[in-house]
C-alpha positions as CSV (number, residue, x, y, z in Angstrom):
1,M,76.1,-164.8,28.1
2,T,76.4,-164.1,31.9
3,T,78.5,-166.4,34.1
4,S,76.9,-168.3,36.2
5,S,77.6,-170.4,38.9
6,P,78.8,-174.4,38.4
7,L,76.2,-176.8,38.2
8,P,76.6,-179.3,40.7
9,P,78.9,-181.8,38.6
10,Y,78.0,-185.5,37.1
11,P,78.9,-188.0,39.3
12,L,82.3,-188.8,39.1
13,P,83.7,-192.4,38.8
14,P,85.6,-193.7,42.5
15,Y,88.9,-193.8,41.2
16,P,90.7,-194.8,44.6
17,L,93.8,-193.0,45.2
18,A,96.5,-195.9,45.3
19,P,98.0,-196.4,49.1
20,A,101.5,-197.4,47.5
21,P,104.0,-194.9,48.7
22,L,104.3,-191.4,47.0
23,P,106.9,-191.3,44.5
24,T,110.5,-189.7,45.4
25,G,112.1,-186.9,43.3
26,P,111.5,-183.2,41.8
27,L,107.3,-182.3,41.8
28,W,107.6,-182.2,37.8
29,R,108.2,-186.4,37.9
30,W,105.1,-187.1,39.4
31,D,101.6,-188.2,37.7
32,A,98.5,-186.2,38.5
33,A,97.1,-188.9,40.7
34,D,100.0,-188.8,43.1
35,I,100.4,-184.7,42.9
36,A,96.7,-185.0,44.6
37,R,97.4,-187.9,46.7
38,G,100.6,-185.7,48.0
39,I,98.3,-182.8,48.3
40,R,95.4,-184.7,50.4
41,S,97.7,-186.0,52.4
42,R,99.6,-182.9,53.0
43,A,103.0,-183.9,52.1
44,I,103.4,-181.6,49.7
45,S,101.5,-177.9,49.0
46,S,99.5,-177.3,45.6
47,R,102.0,-173.9,45.3
48,E,104.6,-176.8,45.6
49,A,103.1,-178.5,42.6
50,V,102.7,-175.1,40.5
51,A,105.8,-173.9,41.6
52,A,108.0,-177.0,40.4
53,C,105.8,-177.2,37.1
54,L,106.8,-173.3,36.3
55,E,110.3,-174.0,36.7
56,R,110.5,-176.9,34.5
57,L,108.6,-174.6,32.2
58,D,111.5,-172.4,32.8
59,A,114.1,-174.8,31.7
60,V,112.9,-176.5,29.3
61,N,110.2,-174.3,27.1
62,G,113.0,-172.6,25.4
63,R,113.4,-175.9,23.4
64,V,110.2,-177.1,22.3
65,N,107.6,-174.0,22.7
66,A,105.0,-176.1,24.3
67,V,103.6,-173.4,26.2
68,V,102.8,-170.0,25.0
69,E,100.6,-168.2,27.4
70,R,102.0,-168.6,30.6
71,L,99.7,-167.9,33.8
72,D,101.8,-168.1,36.9
73,D,100.7,-165.1,39.0
74,T,96.7,-166.7,38.7
75,A,98.0,-170.3,39.3
76,L,100.2,-169.6,42.1
77,A,96.9,-167.9,43.9
78,A,94.7,-170.6,43.3
79,A,97.5,-172.5,44.4
80,D,97.2,-171.0,47.6
81,L,93.6,-171.0,48.0
82,A,93.9,-175.1,47.2
83,D,95.9,-175.0,50.6
84,Q,94.0,-172.8,52.6
85,A,91.1,-176.0,51.7
86,V,93.4,-178.4,52.6
87,A,94.1,-176.9,56.1
88,A,90.0,-176.0,56.8
89,G,89.4,-179.4,55.7
90,G,86.7,-179.8,53.6
91,P,85.7,-181.6,50.6
92,L,88.4,-181.3,47.9
93,G,87.9,-182.7,44.1
94,P,89.4,-184.7,42.5
95,L,92.0,-183.1,41.2
96,H,92.5,-180.7,43.4
97,G,95.4,-178.5,43.5
98,V,96.7,-181.0,40.3
99,P,98.2,-178.3,37.5
100,V,97.1,-178.4,34.4
101,T,97.5,-176.8,30.8
102,I,95.1,-175.9,28.4
103,K,95.1,-175.6,24.6
104,I,95.0,-172.3,23.2
105,N,91.6,-172.8,21.2
106,I,89.4,-173.0,23.9
107,D,88.2,-170.7,26.3
108,L,89.7,-169.9,29.9
109,A,88.7,-166.8,31.5
110,G,91.2,-163.9,31.1
111,S,93.0,-165.2,28.6
112,A,93.2,-165.2,24.6
113,T,91.4,-167.6,22.9
114,S,93.8,-167.0,20.0
115,N,94.1,-170.1,18.0
116,G,97.0,-169.3,16.6
117,L,96.1,-166.2,15.2
118,P,97.4,-163.2,15.2
119,G,94.5,-161.3,14.4
120,L,92.7,-163.5,17.4
121,A,95.7,-162.5,19.6
122,G,93.4,-159.9,22.4
123,N,90.6,-162.1,21.7
124,I,90.0,-162.1,25.7
125,A,87.5,-164.9,27.2
126,A,85.0,-163.3,29.4
127,E,84.3,-166.8,30.8
128,D,85.3,-170.7,31.0
129,A,84.4,-173.3,28.4
130,P,82.9,-176.0,29.4
131,V,86.1,-177.7,29.9
132,S,88.0,-175.4,32.0
133,R,85.1,-175.0,33.9
134,N,84.9,-179.1,34.4
135,W,88.7,-179.4,35.6
136,K,88.6,-175.6,37.8
137,A,85.6,-177.4,39.6
138,A,87.3,-180.7,40.0
139,G,90.5,-178.5,41.7
140,A,92.7,-178.4,38.5
141,I,95.0,-175.6,38.5
142,P,95.6,-173.7,35.1
143,F,98.9,-172.6,34.9
144,G,99.9,-172.6,31.3
145,R,98.0,-172.5,27.4
146,T,99.6,-174.8,24.7
147,N,100.3,-174.4,21.3
148,A,98.6,-175.9,18.6
149,P,98.3,-174.8,14.2
150,S,96.4,-171.9,13.1
151,M,92.6,-173.0,13.8
152,S,94.1,-176.1,15.2
153,L,93.3,-177.3,11.3
154,R,96.3,-179.0,10.6
155,W,98.4,-182.4,12.0
156,F,101.2,-180.0,12.7
157,T,101.8,-177.5,15.5
158,D,103.2,-174.0,14.4
159,N,101.4,-170.6,13.7
160,P,102.6,-166.8,12.9
161,L,102.1,-165.8,16.2
162,F,104.1,-168.3,18.1
163,G,105.8,-170.5,16.2
164,A,106.6,-173.8,15.9
165,T,106.8,-176.6,18.6
166,L,109.4,-179.0,18.8
167,N,109.4,-183.0,18.9
168,P,111.4,-183.0,22.4
169,H,112.8,-186.7,21.4
170,D,114.1,-185.3,18.0
171,A,113.7,-181.4,17.2
172,G,113.5,-182.3,13.0
173,R,110.6,-183.8,13.7
174,S,107.2,-182.8,14.2
175,P,105.0,-183.3,17.8
176,G,102.0,-184.3,15.7
177,G,99.0,-181.5,16.1
178,S,96.6,-180.0,16.3
179,S,96.6,-180.6,20.5
180,G,101.1,-180.9,19.9
181,G,102.2,-178.3,22.5
182,A,100.4,-180.4,25.3
183,G,101.8,-183.7,23.8
184,A,105.5,-182.3,24.4
185,A,104.9,-180.5,27.6
186,L,104.0,-183.7,29.0
187,A,106.9,-185.7,27.8
188,T,109.3,-182.8,28.9
189,G,107.6,-182.9,32.4
190,I,106.2,-179.3,32.4
191,G,102.4,-180.9,33.7
192,P,101.0,-184.0,34.1
193,L,97.9,-183.5,32.7
194,A,97.3,-181.7,29.7
195,H,94.0,-180.4,28.0
196,G,93.2,-181.2,24.2
197,N,90.5,-181.6,21.5
198,D,90.7,-183.7,18.0
199,L,88.4,-183.7,15.0
200,G,90.5,-186.0,13.1
201,G,93.2,-187.4,15.4
202,S,94.5,-183.7,17.6
203,V,94.3,-185.9,20.9
204,R,95.4,-189.0,19.7
205,L,98.2,-188.0,16.9
206,P,100.4,-185.7,19.3
207,A,100.0,-188.1,22.0
208,N,101.3,-190.7,20.1
209,W,104.4,-188.7,18.2
210,C,105.6,-187.4,21.3
211,G,105.8,-190.7,23.6
212,V,102.2,-190.1,25.8
213,A,99.4,-191.1,26.3
214,G,95.7,-189.7,25.1
215,I,91.8,-189.8,24.9
216,R,89.0,-188.6,22.2
217,P,86.0,-190.0,24.3
218,T,83.1,-190.9,22.6
219,L,80.9,-187.8,20.7
220,G,78.5,-186.2,23.9
221,R,80.7,-187.4,27.0
222,V,82.5,-184.5,27.6
223,P,80.8,-181.1,27.0
224,A,82.2,-178.6,24.8
225,F,81.1,-175.1,24.2
226,N,83.3,-171.9,23.1
227,P,81.7,-169.0,24.1
228,S,83.7,-166.7,22.4
229,L,83.8,-167.7,18.9
230,G,80.5,-166.4,18.7
231,V,78.7,-168.5,16.4
232,E,78.0,-172.2,16.2
233,R,80.1,-174.6,14.8
234,M,79.1,-176.2,12.2
235,I,77.7,-179.6,11.7
236,V,80.5,-181.7,10.6
237,S,83.1,-180.4,13.4
238,N,79.6,-180.8,16.0
239,L,79.7,-184.4,15.2
240,A,83.6,-185.2,14.2
241,A,85.2,-182.6,17.1
242,V,85.7,-184.0,21.2
243,Q,87.3,-182.5,23.9
244,G,89.8,-185.1,25.7
245,P,93.0,-185.0,27.9
246,L,96.4,-186.5,27.3
247,A,98.4,-188.1,30.4
248,R,101.6,-189.4,31.2
249,S,99.5,-192.6,32.4
250,I,96.6,-194.3,31.9
251,R,95.1,-193.8,35.4
252,D,96.1,-189.8,35.1
253,L,93.9,-190.5,31.9
254,R,90.8,-192.1,33.7
255,M,91.2,-188.9,36.4
256,G,91.4,-186.6,34.0
257,L,88.7,-187.8,31.2
258,A,85.6,-188.3,34.5
259,A,86.6,-184.8,35.9
260,M,86.3,-183.5,32.2
261,A,82.8,-185.1,31.4
262,A,80.9,-183.3,34.0
263,R,77.9,-181.9,33.1
264,D,77.4,-178.7,31.3
265,P,73.8,-177.3,30.4
266,R,75.5,-175.0,27.6
267,D,76.5,-178.2,25.2
268,P,73.2,-179.8,24.0
269,W,75.2,-182.7,22.4
270,W,75.9,-184.1,26.4
271,V,74.6,-187.1,27.1
272,P,74.5,-188.2,31.2
273,V,75.9,-192.1,29.8
274,P,77.6,-193.8,32.9
275,E,81.1,-194.3,33.4
276,R,80.7,-198.1,31.9
277,P,77.3,-198.4,30.0
278,R,77.8,-202.2,30.0
279,A,79.7,-205.7,31.2
280,H,81.0,-207.6,28.4
281,A,81.9,-211.3,28.9
282,A,85.3,-212.8,29.3
283,P,87.6,-213.2,27.1
284,I,86.7,-209.6,25.4
285,R,87.8,-209.9,21.6
286,V,90.0,-207.9,19.3
287,A,90.4,-206.9,16.5
288,L,94.0,-206.1,15.4
289,F,93.4,-204.4,11.7
290,I,96.9,-203.1,10.3
291,P,95.8,-201.4,7.2
292,D,97.4,-201.3,3.8
293,G,100.5,-199.0,4.4
294,T,101.3,-199.3,7.6
295,H,105.0,-198.4,8.4
296,P,106.7,-201.4,9.4
297,L,107.8,-200.5,13.2
298,I,104.3,-199.5,13.5
299,A,103.0,-202.9,11.9
300,D,105.7,-204.9,14.3
301,T,104.5,-202.8,17.4
302,L,100.9,-204.0,16.9
303,R,101.9,-207.5,17.0
304,T,104.0,-206.9,20.2
305,A,100.9,-204.8,21.8
306,A,98.6,-208.1,20.1
307,G,100.9,-210.2,21.9
308,W,100.7,-208.6,25.2
309,L,96.9,-208.6,25.0
310,D,96.8,-212.4,24.6
311,E,99.1,-212.8,27.7
312,A,96.1,-210.4,29.8
313,G,93.6,-212.3,29.1
314,Y,92.3,-211.0,25.6
315,V,91.6,-213.2,22.6
316,V,93.2,-211.0,19.1
317,D,92.3,-212.3,15.9
318,E,93.0,-210.4,12.8
319,A,90.1,-208.7,11.7
320,S,89.4,-205.2,9.3
321,P,86.5,-202.7,10.8
322,P,83.8,-201.8,8.2
323,D,84.5,-199.6,5.0
324,F,87.9,-198.7,6.4
325,A,88.5,-196.7,3.1
326,A,85.4,-194.9,2.5
327,T,85.4,-194.1,6.0
328,H,88.3,-192.1,6.2
329,Q,87.4,-190.5,2.6
330,L,84.0,-189.6,4.1
331,W,86.1,-187.9,6.6
332,L,87.8,-185.6,3.7
333,D,84.6,-185.3,1.9
334,L,82.3,-183.7,4.6
335,L,85.2,-181.4,6.4
336,A,86.1,-179.9,3.0
337,A,82.5,-179.3,2.1
338,E,82.5,-177.3,5.6
339,N,85.6,-175.4,5.1
340,R,83.9,-174.2,1.3
341,F,80.9,-172.8,3.0
342,G,82.3,-172.0,6.5
343,T,86.0,-172.2,7.8
344,R,87.7,-171.2,4.5
345,A,86.4,-168.0,5.1
346,T,87.7,-167.5,8.0
347,A,91.0,-168.9,7.5
348,E,91.6,-166.1,4.6
349,K,90.5,-163.9,7.0
350,Y,92.9,-164.1,9.7
351,G,94.9,-167.5,8.5
352,N,98.6,-167.8,6.2
353,A,99.6,-169.3,3.4
354,T,100.6,-172.6,5.0
355,L,97.2,-173.1,6.9
356,L,95.3,-172.4,3.1
357,N,97.8,-174.9,1.7
358,M,96.2,-178.0,3.6
359,L,92.8,-176.6,3.2
360,D,93.3,-176.7,-0.2
361,A,95.0,-179.8,-0.6
362,M,91.6,-181.3,1.1
363,A,89.3,-179.6,-1.3
364,M,91.7,-181.2,-3.7
365,H,91.8,-184.8,-2.4
366,A,88.0,-184.6,-1.8
367,T,85.0,-186.1,-3.6
368,P,83.2,-182.4,-4.7
369,L,79.7,-182.4,-2.8
370,D,76.6,-180.0,-3.9
371,M,73.8,-179.6,-1.2
372,A,72.4,-182.7,-2.0
373,G,75.6,-185.1,-2.2
374,F,76.1,-183.4,1.4
375,I,73.3,-184.8,2.5
376,A,73.7,-187.8,1.1
377,S,77.1,-188.0,2.7
378,L,75.4,-187.3,5.7
379,A,73.0,-190.2,5.9
380,R,75.9,-192.5,5.1
381,R,77.7,-191.3,7.9
382,N,74.7,-193.3,9.3
383,T,74.7,-196.2,7.6
384,I,79.0,-197.0,8.5
385,L,78.5,-196.1,12.4
386,R,75.7,-198.9,11.8
387,D,78.2,-201.8,10.7
388,W,80.9,-200.5,12.5
389,L,78.3,-200.8,16.0
390,I,77.6,-204.3,14.8
391,F,81.3,-204.9,14.1
392,F,82.1,-203.8,17.7
393,E,79.4,-206.6,19.0
394,R,81.3,-209.3,17.8
395,Y,84.6,-207.2,18.8
396,P,84.2,-204.6,21.5
397,L,88.0,-203.5,20.8
398,I,89.9,-202.5,17.7
399,L,93.9,-202.6,18.0
400,M,95.1,-200.0,15.1
401,P,97.6,-197.9,14.4
402,V,96.7,-194.1,15.9
403,S,98.8,-192.9,12.0
404,L,100.2,-195.2,9.7
405,E,103.7,-193.1,9.8
406,P,105.8,-192.6,12.8
407,A,106.7,-189.0,13.5
408,M,107.1,-186.8,10.0
409,P,109.6,-183.8,10.1
410,L,108.4,-180.2,10.9
411,G,106.4,-179.0,7.9
412,A,105.2,-182.6,6.3
413,D,102.9,-180.6,5.1
414,E,103.8,-177.5,3.4
415,R,104.8,-179.1,-0.2
416,P,102.7,-178.5,-2.8
417,A,98.6,-179.4,-2.5
418,A,98.6,-181.7,-5.2
419,E,101.6,-183.9,-3.3
420,L,99.8,-184.5,-0.1
421,R,97.1,-187.4,-0.5
422,P,99.6,-189.9,0.9
423,L,100.0,-187.3,4.0
424,I,96.6,-187.0,4.1
425,D,95.6,-191.4,4.0
426,A,98.4,-191.7,6.7
427,F,95.9,-190.1,8.8
428,A,93.1,-192.9,7.8
429,P,92.9,-194.0,11.2
430,L,92.4,-190.7,13.1
431,N,89.8,-190.2,10.4
432,A,87.9,-192.4,10.0
433,T,86.9,-192.6,14.0
434,A,86.4,-189.4,14.1
435,I,83.9,-188.6,11.6
436,L,82.0,-191.3,13.5
437,G,81.9,-189.8,16.7
438,L,83.5,-192.9,18.2
439,P,86.1,-193.0,21.1
440,G,90.1,-193.3,20.7
441,L,93.0,-194.5,22.9
442,S,96.7,-194.0,21.5
443,V,99.1,-195.4,24.6
444,P,102.6,-195.4,24.0
445,T,104.7,-198.9,23.5
446,G,107.9,-197.4,23.4
447,F,111.2,-196.0,21.0
448,A,113.0,-196.3,17.9
449,P,116.2,-194.6,16.6
450,S,115.1,-192.2,13.7
451,P,116.2,-192.7,10.5
452,E,118.5,-189.7,10.8
453,G,120.4,-190.6,13.9
454,T,119.0,-187.5,15.1
455,G,116.8,-188.9,17.9
456,R,114.2,-191.2,18.8
457,L,110.5,-191.9,17.4
458,P,107.8,-192.7,19.7
459,L,105.9,-195.7,19.1
460,G,102.6,-196.5,20.4
461,V,98.8,-198.1,19.4
462,Q,95.4,-196.9,19.1
463,I,92.3,-199.0,20.8
464,V,88.8,-198.2,19.3
465,G,86.0,-198.7,21.2
466,G,81.5,-198.9,20.4
467,R,80.1,-195.7,21.6
468,Y,80.9,-195.1,25.2
469,E,83.1,-198.0,25.9
470,E,85.9,-195.5,27.2
471,A,86.5,-197.6,30.4
472,T,87.1,-200.7,28.1
473,M,89.3,-199.2,26.2
474,L,91.0,-197.9,28.9
475,D,91.3,-201.1,31.0
476,A,93.2,-202.8,27.6
477,G,95.5,-199.6,27.6
478,A,96.5,-200.4,31.3
479,A,96.8,-204.3,30.5
480,I,99.7,-202.4,27.3
481,E,101.3,-200.2,29.7
482,A,102.0,-202.8,32.1
483,R,104.2,-204.0,30.0
484,A,105.5,-201.4,28.1
485,G,105.5,-199.5,31.2
486,T,105.0,-195.8,31.8
487,M,106.7,-193.7,29.6
488,P,109.9,-191.4,31.2
489,V,110.1,-187.6,31.4
490,V,112.5,-186.6,28.2
491,E,115.0,-183.8,28.2
492,P,114.4,-182.1,25.1
493,A,116.3,-183.3,22.1
């Protein structure tokens, strides 16, 4: 495929840049909105912002291994062009001059889409994926590629090509996956805005375990396509996987998501949906859902967040979405079947024993599906999604866990496959929403000491909405953030 000029983007929502004074202190502590505002007002330059992120990368990345490929030369050259555009007085995109990171599993022209696999270390992308193109069209400047597990098929970020990413709050714990490098980079101030993607929690879990925010959009809001892949993704991945941003504030998530969502004709699933497709009568009702087996720390966090929403004018009731356990099992059944017919061969060719062990665990604990069973399960997905959408008519939002457990120890999924059912079930709130193509927002709320005394456990909640209800979810996330505060940049543990 030849590279074409970017098409005019789908109109971005007019998020105003707040008139508040710009922050003080080092630029790597600034959020994306303030960096964009500072560049527009000429209080700072894009080169200064990019250089500050690269300097912070030098200072802390060796302790977390979040960024595994640096793009210093191209980023600084792009920053100089961005500064020239400001000086010329022309139109500027909403992320003009803002440094960002891109995960290693999507195409960024001139960089390897390695997916953490040694056999793909030389897979240099000839063109940008839609997300990369859209962020660059909005003015963003990629300066590094963030780590992920092999093929992004684990909830723990390590791979044989780049090694493990460590949780910046406790080096003995995982940052989550598969966008673990993105979460760790944000938490440590390496960059203000990060790209991720989510097939079974890969944006929301790292955001939660690293103490930042992340949003999984509705299927179809953000275009997706990887030209270097060479083949189309299979149907379950098409239905469940989406691209989304991670950031340290809800304001930055709004900006990052709006820029990501611009039209790209290469994705047949993309939908030209308005940023806010419908209004809800006030007060908005929220279903508080605490599944059986939720860790007490997380259950308490959910109840606290429910109180904050109540104080902000929402009505919160305890209620359960339809067929939650069955929906989680449906994710497992369908993805395990897809792995068997497609992904497994690639994993055996390029992957390692840890990845294959995870695929074995999924297969072992899934319901075996023949072709008729697979088709019936896809049909069952529609029935369950319809029931959830009816549930959203009464409760436009669900307040629920991100995962049932706080950040787990490194390598927790390396036990024998037969022992991994509890681990898979801990991620039911991520899997159930993913298989339905629904949006989910991970919002940080604070920290608790780790039991071992070696660091701290980030805590947070998930807000789930109906299709294309991201704006409504982000509003509720902002209400929680107003009480919890934005999480500060951390020095790695």
